[in-house]
Phi, psi and omega in degrees: 000314180300319180296317180299315180295323179295316178299317179298317180297315179300315182303316180293321184290319189261004179300126179276343189236138171257119179289166183308322182299325179287317181297324178308316180274320181300318181268011172062030174297333182296336183296332179288347182256005178304130180083354179269151180267124191253136165250138186240124174260112187203179170204198186295346182275352182280084180221160176265187185292343178264008179070019175275137182288150177298321179299313183295322179295316180294321184297334179290336188237338188225170179267102176270116187253345180204148175241146179231130183249144178268194171309144181076359175081173188286340178253000174076014185267355183274146175289160181301324186278353183274137169284140180253131183275160173293165181195200179216148169237104190063236179263003183267126177290140174251117179261122178281134176250021177222063179201228175296331181248128175245346175245139176296129182280156179304326179292333176287329183269351185301129177085356179272143179258332182210148176242132179246132179248124177215096180217137175283123181267178184256353177088007180237155179295318185283067178207150189278342183298314175296326178293322178298319177299316179301312179299316180299318180295319178297316181287325176296321179299322179296325185262003179069034181257132179292148176238130176243127177252123173275114187287150177220162182296146161285120190287345174283305175154183183253012181243335183286112176239119189203155174093173185286159173280177181256123174273142187308323183301333186250020177290134183203182180296330180273359177189108194243342185234151185278082172227160179299159181305314169254114190258345178066029181239153171280169181293330177291318178293323174300316179302318178296318180296312179304310191302318183270312185294328182253011174051045180288323176074027179281145171285096192245138171229129175252126176268104187288153175286165170243134175094353182280138177236149189296336184274358185287134163280173180293323177302324181298335186285336184080001182278153178291138177266122175250118183303119181287345171208164187303330184259017176237068191284335189237159184295341178264355179304321179302336176293333183264330180310311181284001178268339182220348187301311182295318180303324180297336179291344179275348183052042181256319182232144170285129184250028179091350172289121189097001173231188184273001186231065182302129177074353187260353178229158171222140180188171181199161179294337186264006180263143169263114189298317184293316179295314182301310179298319180298314181293321179294313182294335179292343177279347174055044174296138184291141169079013184211147176229144181248118183257127175310135188214143183232133185201165177227103185304141177284327176203177182082206182300126183063034180304129175076006183250136179295128180239153171237150179180221180223150170261125179280122179243116179278120180263338179205100187291342184280333179248355177293134180245099190296319182291325176299322177296319178302314182288328174297318180299314180296313181295326181287321175300317180295319183290320186270330184226064187301324181289315177298320181296313186295321184281353177250010173292154180314125184250350178238163179299317181300315180296319180295318183294320182295318178295320179290324177297317182293319176289326185090008181197154174274343187298325179302313180296318180297322178296313181300319183287314193269336185265133178294314176245093192271344195305306188287332173293322178293319181293326183274345187300132180064023180298316179296317183294325177294320179298318177295319178300316181303324177287318183295321189286343189305321185285353180257356183282139183256350186230000000 
């Protein structure tokens, strides 16, 4: 207990960044909301640098009348595939936005004057937290309710932009706006992007952080890391999610889910670790090294079976391109193990749709299937569109 308190104290003392929730009170933004009825969209990641919850801080100063919970629930214990039920915290209703209802209904918003959003995101497009914010903004705009976003760091950083754009055909709850898979924006910057680019027309206020720089990793911030979902346990895990997460949708390779290194390893019983690592390293992708690795998953794909593969080691996070790593892994599996690759391609409409939704396009799958040597076509895909996005996003950046 003493050690835990010491670690929390150190985190607070040495934090280089003040998240939006702290700035909200330090700069006295809360005084403008005195007497107003507040709805809070949050979960277990909504804490300040002293580990005090956003809810407890708000309740000391304002009237919190409703809570809204995203995927994994308000305490973060639910699996991704689970629907989360409504509930209560004391006398405050908790409305789930990850079950039968994904948008707040008018009756849930009735009587509220302002909605506050404070959730730590993962830094990638293919995640439901930004979509939940988008839905909240749309419904708030219809009801004339102000939305305030407490900004938080992009845990990857604010400079890495990588991966395909989102085509309208593949717009879904796991990816709703046309930005690259890794967009390099904070949740507050995304809210500004949503509001103008998609003509939401929400009365929006973003409470910016203080001290955050675009090149920062999450560890650089000095802030405490609260896992935003069960398989993102460490502050560097978001760097690996976009390197293996889409690949996991194919159920071809174990990506560490079911082992102790979620998203950081890839492997299968039919891979030769030494050959695989040698061929991957031979492509000389910047900022990354592939170490031969041997493991036996506790559960999930290949449970209890000896697997060989690679441990992804990031050598320079500023130049590392995580989605590029993912496509290199896929292309190399096809080249080295064509029979295993072919029989594990999506065989049902549902599998194909999930893979394409995660990528934001069907073209990635088409390139994988049709090209004998797919890697470099995958790496170059949407390069021009990403360049255009970088120009477009400039006016929404806060840092």
